[in-house]
N, C-alpha and C positions, 0 to 999 in steps of 0.2 A: 504493500500500500504506500509506503514512504512516509516520512515525518510530516510533510504538509497535509497529506490526507488524514493522518492520525489526528493532527491538531483540529482539523475541520470537524471530524466526527466527535471529538471531545466537546466542542462547543454545542453541537446539536446535530440533527440529521443532516447528512451531506446534501448540499444544493448542487444539482447537476444541470449543466446546460445541454439540452437534447435537441437533436434534429430527428423529426419523426417523418418517415417516408410511408405514405399511405396509397394503397391501391384504390380506395374508395373516398370520394368526397363525403365527409361524415355528417353533413347536415343538409336536409333533415334526416335523422337516423331512422330510415324506413325499411331497413332490412337487417338481418343479424350481424353482418360484418360492420355496417355503419354504426349500429348500436354499440358494438364492442369498442370500435375505434373512438367514438365520441366519448364514451365513459372513461376510457383509458386516458384520453387527453385531459378531461376534467380532473381525473385523479392526479396525473403527473403535474398539472399546473398548480396544485395546492402546495407543492414543495419545491418545484423546479421550474426552469424556464424552457419554453419549447418554440422551435420554428417548425413549419410544416410545409412539405412538398407533397401534393396530392394529385392523383388523377381524378377526372370527373367525366361521367358519361352523359351528363346533361349540362345545359347552360348554367353558369354560377351567378346567382342573384346577389345584389349588394347586401341585402339584409342577412343572407346566408353567410356571407363573408364576415359581416359584423358580429354575428353570433360566435363564429370561430375565433375572432380576434379577442374575445373575452378571455380566451385560454392560451392563444398562440400569439407570438410576435410577428415575424415575417411569415407570409403565406404565399406560395406559388401554386397555381392550378394549371394542369395540362389536360387537354381533351384525350379521352381514352379511346384507343382503336381496338375493337374486339377481335378476338382470335378468329382467323379465317383459315380452316384446314386446307383449302384449295389454292391459297395464294402462293406465289413464287417463293416468298420468304419462308413460308411454312414448309414447302417441299424441300427447300434447301436445308431446313432444320432436320431432315432425316439423316443428314450427314454430320450433324453437330453433336457434341457431347451434352448440350443443353436440351431439355425437352422442347418439342416443336413449338408449343404455344408460347414459350419464353422467347424463342427466336423471332416468331412472327409479331409479338406485341412489344418488342424492344423499341423504345421511343427516344430519339436523339434530343428532343426538347427537354424531356425529363432528365436525361443525362446532363444536359447543359446546366439546368437548375441545380442539380446536385453539386456539380463542379463549382458553380458560382457561390453557393451557400458555404461550402467547406473551405473555399479560398478566402472568403470574407469574414468568417467567424471561427472561433475556437470552440469546438464541441467536445464535451466530455464523453458523449455517448450518442450513437445513432440507433434508433429503434425502427425496425423495418417490419411492416405489417404484412404478413402472409408470404408464402414462397414465391408468389407472382413477381416480387420485386428483387429476387436474389440475383438476377442477371446483372444488377447494378453493383454487386458486391466488389468487383475489382476496382471500382472508383473509391473505395473506402478502406484501402489497405492500412492506412495509418490511424484508423479509428476503431474504438471498441464498438461492437455491434451486438444488439439483441434482435433475434428474429421472433416476432410474436405470432402465435397461433399456427405453429407448424402442424400440418395434418398429413398423416401417411396412411391411415387405416382404410380410406375409401379405395385407393389403388391396390393396397395389399389384399383386401378382401375380394376385389374384382379379379385378382390374379389366381385365386384359389379354385380348384376344381379339376375336372378331368381334362387332360391336355389334348384329347382327340376332338374337343370342341374348339372350333376355329376362333370364336370370340374369346374364350378363356385363354387360348394360346397367345392371341394378340395382346391380351391384358397382362399375361405373364411376361412377355417381352418388354412391354411398356414399364411394368413394375421393376424389372431388372435394370433398365436404363435409368429409371427414376431413382432407384437405390444408389446407383453409382454417382448420380448427380448430387443427391442429398449428402452422401459421404463427403464429397468435395465441399459442399456448402458448410457442413458442420465444422470442417477444418478452418474455415474462413471467418467464423463468428465466435463470439465470446460467451454467448448464452442464448437460450431459446425458451419460450413458453409454449405450453400445450393446454388443451382444455380438459384432458382426462388422464388418468393413470395408464390407461390402455395406450394412448398416444406416446406417453413417456416411455413405456416399455419398448415400443417399436423403435424409438429414437435411440434408446440405450443399446439396442442390438446393433446399431450402426456406429455409435460413438460412446465410449465409456468415460471420456475425459470432460465432456462439455457440461457446464452448469445449466441445469434446467429446472423449471418450476411449473407446477400445475396451477394455471390461472384460469379457472372456469369462466364461462359466460355467466352474467348475472343480471339483476334488475335494480333500478333505483326505486326501492319500495315506496318512497314518498310519492312518486308519480302514479302509483297504482292504488292509492288509498282514496276512498270517497268518490269513485267514479259513479255518477248517478245514472241509473237506467232502469228500465222495466224488464224483469226477467221473463224470458219466453220459454215456457215449458215445452220440452220435446225438441228444442232446437240444438243442433250440433254445429261445431265450427272446426274448420281446418285452417289455421292461420299460417299460410305459406304459399308463395307464388308458384304456379305450375310451370313456370319457365325453368325451374330447377328440376332436373330429371328425377331425383329421389322423391320430390313432392308429387309429381305427376304419377309416378309408380304407386305411391301410397294411396292417392285418391282413387285411382282406377282399381286398385286392389280392394279398397273399401266398397266401392260401388258394385263390383262384380261378386265379391265373396261374402261381404258382411251386411250391407244394406238390405238385400232382399229378406234376410232373416229378421232384421229389426222391423221391417215394414209389415211382416205377418202379424205382429203384436202392436205395433205403433204405426199405423198406415199414414198418419199425418206428419211423421217426422220429416224435418228438413235439415239439409247440410249446407252451411254457408262456407264457401271457399274464398279466401281473401287474396289480394295481390293482382298485379297487372297481368293481362293475358291478351293475345291477339287471335285472329282467326285460325292461324296455323296451330297454336297451342290448343285452342278449343276443339279443333278437328281431331286431336289425339286423345281427347277426354271421352270416356265412355258416356254416351248420352243417358240422362236420367232426369225425370221431371221433379225429383226430390232435391236436386242439387242446384244451388243458386251461386253464380259467380258474382261476387260483389264488385270486382275490379279494385283498383287502387283506392285505399281509404286514407285520408289525411291523418286520422287518428283511429287506429284499429282497436283501441282499448274498449270503446263503448260496445262494439260488436261482440268482442270476446266476453265482456261482463254480462251482457244480456243473454248469452247462450247457456243452455242447461249443462252441456258437456263439451269439453274440448277433446277432439280425437287426434291421435298421433299414430296411425297404422303404418309407420315406416318399416321398410324391409331392407333398405340399402342407405348408404350415406355415412357421414362421420361427424365428429364434434359433439358438443352438448347442445341440447335443444332449447333455444330461447323461447320458442312457442310454448313449451311446457312451463317454463319459469314465469312467463308473462301471464299465462292462464291462471296458474296457481296464485300468483300475486294479486290477481283480480277476484279471487274466490271462485273461479270456475274449475270444477273438478276435471281431471284428465284421465282418459282411458288410452293406454299406449301399449304398443308392442315392447318387448325387451329391447329391441334394436332402437326404437324411438327414444327410450329413456336411458340409453347407454351412457355411462359416465356420470349420471346424476345420483347423488346420495339421498335417495328418497325411499321411504318405507312402503313397500307394496301392501295394499289393503287399507292403510290408514292415511297415507299422504298422496298416493297415486294408485291407480288400478292398472295392473299389467295383465295383458291377455294376448297370447301368441297364436291361438287357433281361431279361425273365423267364427265358429259357433260360440266359443267362449267370449270373444270380443263383443259379439252381438248380444249375448246374454247379459253381460255387464252393463251395456248401454240400456237395455230394456229395464233391468232392475233399478238403475239409477233414475230413469224417467218415472218409474212407478213408486219410488220410495224417496220423497222429499226430505225425510229425516236423515236418511243415510247420506244423501247428497249434501245436506247442510253440514254434517260432521266432517265429510271429506273436504268440503270447502274451507272450513276453519283450520283443519290440520295441515292442509296443503299450503295455505297462506302463511301459517306460522313457520312451516319448514323453510320456505323461501326467505322469509325475513331473517331467520337465524342462521341460514347456511349460504344464501346466494345474494345477499344485498351487496351492491358494489362498494359500499363503504368498508365492509369487512374484507372483500376480495382486494380492494385497493391497497390496504395496508400491506398485504402480502406482496403485491406488485411493486410498491414503492421500496420495500426492503430488498427485493430481488434486483431492482435497478441499482440500489446503493451497493449491493454485494458485487455486481458485475463491474460497476464503475470504479470500485476501489481494489479490485483483485489484481 
């Protein structure tokens, strides 16, 4: 650490000057990644100073920038170019050690901003959000770097199975290349955070030397208290955009395998699915007159709070599920698969309902609709669990300590 670092710590918590590199423009925080990034920025700003370089998929409004300036000093925004598998750059990526999507989405303007910021300012630490930005690591050779929310389980699980299946074989080859790339990334950084112990185990199998910390997703419980609404008995909600393949798979699975059984006993049941969609996405959804696509909601909390049950029938994907934490924080009980609740420290039966077979999932929904007393008990226990385990104020203390540890190591 050195004498100077020791003296600073004796006086109090180390104040660190941080450059935060973000894949997502974090305001408004209307998806899981943005929510995480925005809450991390708020937490970091309580003890440290931050500059921000961020991609943005939409035009950036002045009031959105003003909100971020409450927490960040200098801010640079760069338009994001989505991955195009058929582009020339992507095809050339087949011959690169980097994953193809990183080759295709590499942005010279983003590179220029990084170079400008680090040449003009002395940063104690760079925090890089998600693996999407690791192609810029060579620019940061003389800086300590934390990679936030490294996820490997999605690719790892997709690679498992019988190798005579062409898709499984392709996924296995992708996973092998990704492993090799991640090993190189882990040698270039000083610490990483993950959202679950499962993810940390996968990373440990690739690097035993790296400092890592489980920083789960969370909620600001104050924002989920006192949301006024009229409870709609028999209404279900899936709070997740169908543009994400795991969400589309979950909703189609529910419509085909679970909903018919629920409707035998509760014919008036309705499922609300939130998030942006277009005609292409809608065409991939199994049609059903009990399913209502809400589209993008400026504030999804009201729709969740007035729903009788939040369903999470996920079968694939990774990370910890903000949709579960948001629902429980609002007092809406959750019925989920084991996969959907993976990584969350919640007690099945009292804080969340876990059901992996379609008939079991349907039965739990039917019983909760028919039993308001049981629903009320689940609501109270679920909300209490989130407040005491997944409030960002609690998670934030762990994150701040990890920043300090890496910065002074």
